[in-house]
Backbone as CSV, one residue per row, in Angstrom:
resi,resn,N_x,N_y,N_z,CA_x,CA_y,CA_z,C_x,C_y,C_z
1,MET,108.920,101.935,107.666,108.221,103.027,107.033,107.360,103.736,108.060
2,LYS,107.387,105.047,108.043,106.630,105.859,108.980,105.137,105.804,108.657
3,GLU,104.312,105.594,109.676,102.864,105.546,109.483,102.332,106.945,109.219
4,LYS,101.369,107.044,108.318,100.807,108.330,107.923,99.462,108.522,108.604
5,SER,99.216,109.745,109.051,97.982,110.087,109.737,97.045,110.824,108.780
6,VAL,95.762,110.449,108.820,94.739,111.121,108.020,93.638,111.571,108.966
7,ALA,93.246,112.837,108.868,92.193,113.393,109.719,90.973,113.716,108.873
8,PHE,89.855,113.078,109.210,88.595,113.323,108.504,87.666,114.123,109.401
9,PRO,86.965,115.103,108.835,85.950,115.810,109.629,84.859,114.827,110.074
10,ASP,84.368,115.000,111.287,83.329,114.113,111.815,82.113,114.056,110.906
11,GLU,81.698,115.202,110.357,80.498,115.231,109.516,80.680,114.431,108.226
12,LEU,81.894,114.331,107.742,82.163,113.527,106.545,82.011,112.038,106.855
13,MET,82.391,111.642,108.043,82.411,110.226,108.401,81.106,109.721,109.012
14,GLU,80.106,110.588,109.172,78.849,110.190,109.825,78.213,108.959,109.191
15,ASN,78.116,108.936,107.885,77.467,107.823,107.192,78.415,107.083,106.257
16,MET,79.706,107.305,106.432,80.687,106.744,105.521,81.551,105.692,106.217
17,LYS,82.059,104.782,105.387,83.004,103.774,105.849,84.316,104.001,105.100
18,LEU,85.405,104.063,105.832,86.708,104.208,105.199,87.105,102.867,104.595
19,GLU,87.268,102.840,103.281,87.658,101.608,102.585,89.182,101.491,102.531
20,THR,89.836,102.552,102.083,91.294,102.531,101.993,91.814,103.944,101.748
21,VAL,93.107,104.080,101.931,93.814,105.314,101.590,94.973,104.918,100.693
22,ILE,95.120,105.644,99.599,96.189,105.375,98.641,97.066,106.613,98.578
23,PHE,98.363,106.431,98.834,99.286,107.558,98.776,100.044,107.532,97.463
24,SER,100.337,108.702,96.963,101.042,108.832,95.693,102.439,108.234,95.790
25,PRO,102.833,107.458,94.777,104.195,106.926,94.773,105.228,107.965,94.329
26,VAL,104.770,109.107,93.815,105.707,110.122,93.318,105.731,111.403,94.154
27,SER,104.739,111.609,95.003,104.706,112.810,95.825,104.219,112.464,97.223
28,THR,104.975,112.858,98.217,104.576,112.594,99.602,103.514,113.579,100.082
29,GLU,103.147,114.518,99.250,102.202,115.558,99.649,100.740,115.225,99.369
30,ILE,100.469,114.192,98.560,99.081,113.920,98.163,98.715,112.445,98.310
31,GLY,97.426,112.222,98.378,96.883,110.874,98.448,95.419,110.901,98.074
32,VAL,94.800,109.743,98.129,93.373,109.609,97.832,92.758,108.729,98.906
33,ALA,91.642,109.185,99.447,90.881,108.390,100.405,89.649,107.857,99.701
34,ALA,89.358,106.585,99.910,88.171,105.956,99.348,87.202,105.670,100.487
35,LEU,86.033,106.295,100.416,85.003,106.106,101.421,83.755,105.570,100.741
36,SER,82.998,104.760,101.456,81.790,104.193,100.867,80.587,104.471,101.752
37,GLU,79.427,104.393,101.108,78.155,104.514,101.802,77.126,103.710,101.022
38,SER,76.046,103.349,101.679,74.956,102.645,101.020,73.730,103.535,101.032
39,SER,73.024,103.529,99.899,71.818,104.329,99.779,70.814,103.550,98.942
40,GLN,69.740,103.141,99.562,68.680,102.399,98.875,69.245,101.225,98.075
41,SER,70.020,100.394,98.710,70.641,99.186,98.158,71.665,99.449,97.058
42,ILE,72.087,100.686,96.889,73.175,101.043,95.977,74.399,101.347,96.836
43,HIS,75.546,100.862,96.419,76.794,101.103,97.136,77.553,102.199,96.389
44,ILE,77.895,103.247,97.100,78.555,104.402,96.500,79.979,104.501,97.029
45,LEU,80.920,104.608,96.109,82.329,104.787,96.443,82.696,106.224,96.115
46,ARG,83.172,106.958,97.098,83.575,108.352,96.907,85.085,108.463,97.109
47,LEU,85.731,109.108,96.156,87.181,109.312,96.226,87.462,110.768,96.576
48,TYR,88.303,110.964,97.582,88.650,112.305,98.049,90.145,112.552,97.910
49,LYS,90.489,113.715,97.425,91.888,114.132,97.342,92.369,114.502,98.735
50,LEU,93.535,113.990,99.102,94.157,114.310,100.393,95.395,115.159,100.154
51,ILE,95.582,116.146,100.999,96.771,116.998,100.960,97.436,116.942,102.335
52,PHE,98.756,116.855,102.328,99.505,116.816,103.576,99.598,118.219,104.166
53,GLU,99.165,118.350,105.418,99.262,119.604,106.166,100.487,119.491,107.069
54,GLU,101.570,120.132,106.662,102.830,120.006,107.391,102.716,120.505,108.826
55,TYR,102.008,121.590,109.020,101.864,122.175,110.346,101.237,121.188,111.332
56,GLU,100.246,120.424,110.847,99.560,119.454,111.709,100.096,118.033,111.534
57,ASN,101.027,117.850,110.603,101.637,116.556,110.330,100.593,115.471,110.035
58,THR,99.613,115.838,109.207,98.541,114.909,108.857,98.002,115.230,107.468
59,TYR,97.375,114.232,106.867,96.695,114.435,105.585,95.245,114.793,105.856
60,LYS,94.702,115.690,105.019,93.309,116.100,105.173,92.627,116.092,103.810
61,PRO,91.341,115.693,103.781,90.611,115.734,102.509,90.329,117.185,102.125
62,VAL,90.547,117.495,100.847,90.318,118.858,100.379,89.212,118.946,99.326
63,GLN,88.928,117.841,98.643,87.823,117.861,97.690,87.452,116.445,97.270
64,GLU,86.188,116.283,96.930,85.750,115.008,96.372,86.155,114.982,94.908
65,LEU,86.807,113.910,94.497,87.263,113.787,93.120,86.206,113.148,92.224
66,GLU,85.574,112.097,92.724,84.611,111.354,91.901,83.801,110.435,92.791
67,ALA,82.627,110.063,92.309,81.788,109.078,92.991,81.356,108.030,91.971
68,PHE,81.375,106.771,92.388,80.976,105.648,91.542,79.897,104.870,92.279
69,SER,78.927,104.344,91.554,77.883,103.544,92.190,77.951,102.102,91.696
70,PHE,77.585,101.189,92.588,77.643,99.761,92.322,76.386,99.099,92.860
71,GLN,75.940,98.073,92.183,74.774,97.308,92.632,75.119,96.416,93.824
72,HIS,76.342,95.893,93.847,76.756,94.962,94.889,78.072,95.441,95.509
73,TYR,78.192,95.219,96.818,79.376,95.671,97.533,80.651,95.013,97.010
74,ASP,80.573,93.743,96.598,81.773,93.073,96.095,82.263,93.704,94.786
75,GLU,81.373,94.307,94.003,81.789,95.035,92.802,82.594,96.279,93.194
76,LEU,82.150,96.943,94.253,82.861,98.115,94.764,84.269,97.717,95.199
77,THR,84.380,96.648,95.958,85.707,96.251,96.450,86.597,95.754,95.321
78,ASP,86.022,95.084,94.315,86.816,94.646,93.160,87.358,95.854,92.396
79,PHE,86.507,96.841,92.175,86.928,98.058,91.477,88.022,98.765,92.268
80,LEU,87.827,98.882,93.559,88.785,99.560,94.421,90.128,98.834,94.445
81,GLU,90.099,97.525,94.387,91.341,96.742,94.357,92.144,97.025,93.085
82,LYS,91.455,97.229,91.979,92.127,97.471,90.699,92.493,98.945,90.482
83,LEU,91.891,99.825,91.235,92.082,101.267,91.049,93.550,101.709,91.049
84,PRO,94.374,101.288,91.999,95.768,101.760,91.988,96.567,101.309,90.771
85,GLU,96.127,100.251,90.120,96.850,99.722,88.963,96.299,100.211,87.629
86,MET,95.180,100.937,87.658,94.597,101.449,86.414,95.520,102.493,85.804
87,SER,95.615,102.449,84.493,96.377,103.489,83.808,95.544,104.767,83.798
88,ALA,96.200,105.867,83.536,95.489,107.138,83.425,94.462,107.079,82.303
89,LEU,94.809,106.406,81.233,93.893,106.275,80.108,92.648,105.485,80.504
90,GLU,92.832,104.376,81.205,91.687,103.596,81.664,90.783,104.427,82.570
91,MET,91.384,105.191,83.483,90.594,106.016,84.385,89.817,107.084,83.608
92,LEU,90.456,107.708,82.637,89.743,108.710,81.824,88.556,108.090,81.103
93,LEU,88.737,106.889,80.598,87.643,106.211,79.903,86.498,105.883,80.856
94,VAL,86.818,105.445,82.057,85.776,105.167,83.051,85.060,106.463,83.428
95,LEU,85.816,107.525,83.669,85.220,108.799,84.069,84.326,109.381,82.987
96,ASN,84.682,109.150,81.733,83.886,109.673,80.621,82.883,108.658,80.105
97,GLN,82.741,107.559,80.817,81.759,106.514,80.539,81.899,105.900,79.157
98,ASP,83.104,105.941,78.592,83.356,105.222,77.346,83.453,103.733,77.636
99,TYR,83.923,103.396,78.833,83.954,102.036,79.329,83.258,102.052,80.669
100,THR,82.544,101.007,80.962,81.923,100.942,82.275,82.948,100.439,83.277
101,LYS,82.751,100.795,84.524,83.649,100.319,85.579,83.600,98.805,85.677
102,ASP,82.499,98.183,85.200,82.368,96.732,85.232,83.408,96.051,84.343
103,GLN,83.880,96.723,83.319,84.872,96.132,82.439,86.223,95.990,83.121
104,PHE,86.420,96.658,84.249,87.673,96.582,84.972,87.552,95.675,86.202
105,ILE,86.422,95.002,86.322,86.200,94.078,87.427,86.398,92.672,86.905
106,ASN,87.127,91.856,87.664,87.430,90.455,87.322,88.487,90.363,86.328
């Protein structure tokens, strides 16, 4: 399988840690980058939409999709591990706070 390149602007990565990149199983043109940061003992996970730039042969972030906050870093990683397997319905419920992200951990 061909390795995919992702280019992040330096200013985006100044205080962020790249957690993972998830590519769409149905479209080679899009993906999601998960970046984290810590702020006053809160761990923040930010999801960015990636679009493939054919001219540069790389994926680039085009917009922040959502941000989630966690009390503990292991909660962030547990949520992130389950994210690719969440159904669209589960994600909508988390985004609309009908269910907390904690219900999808463990």
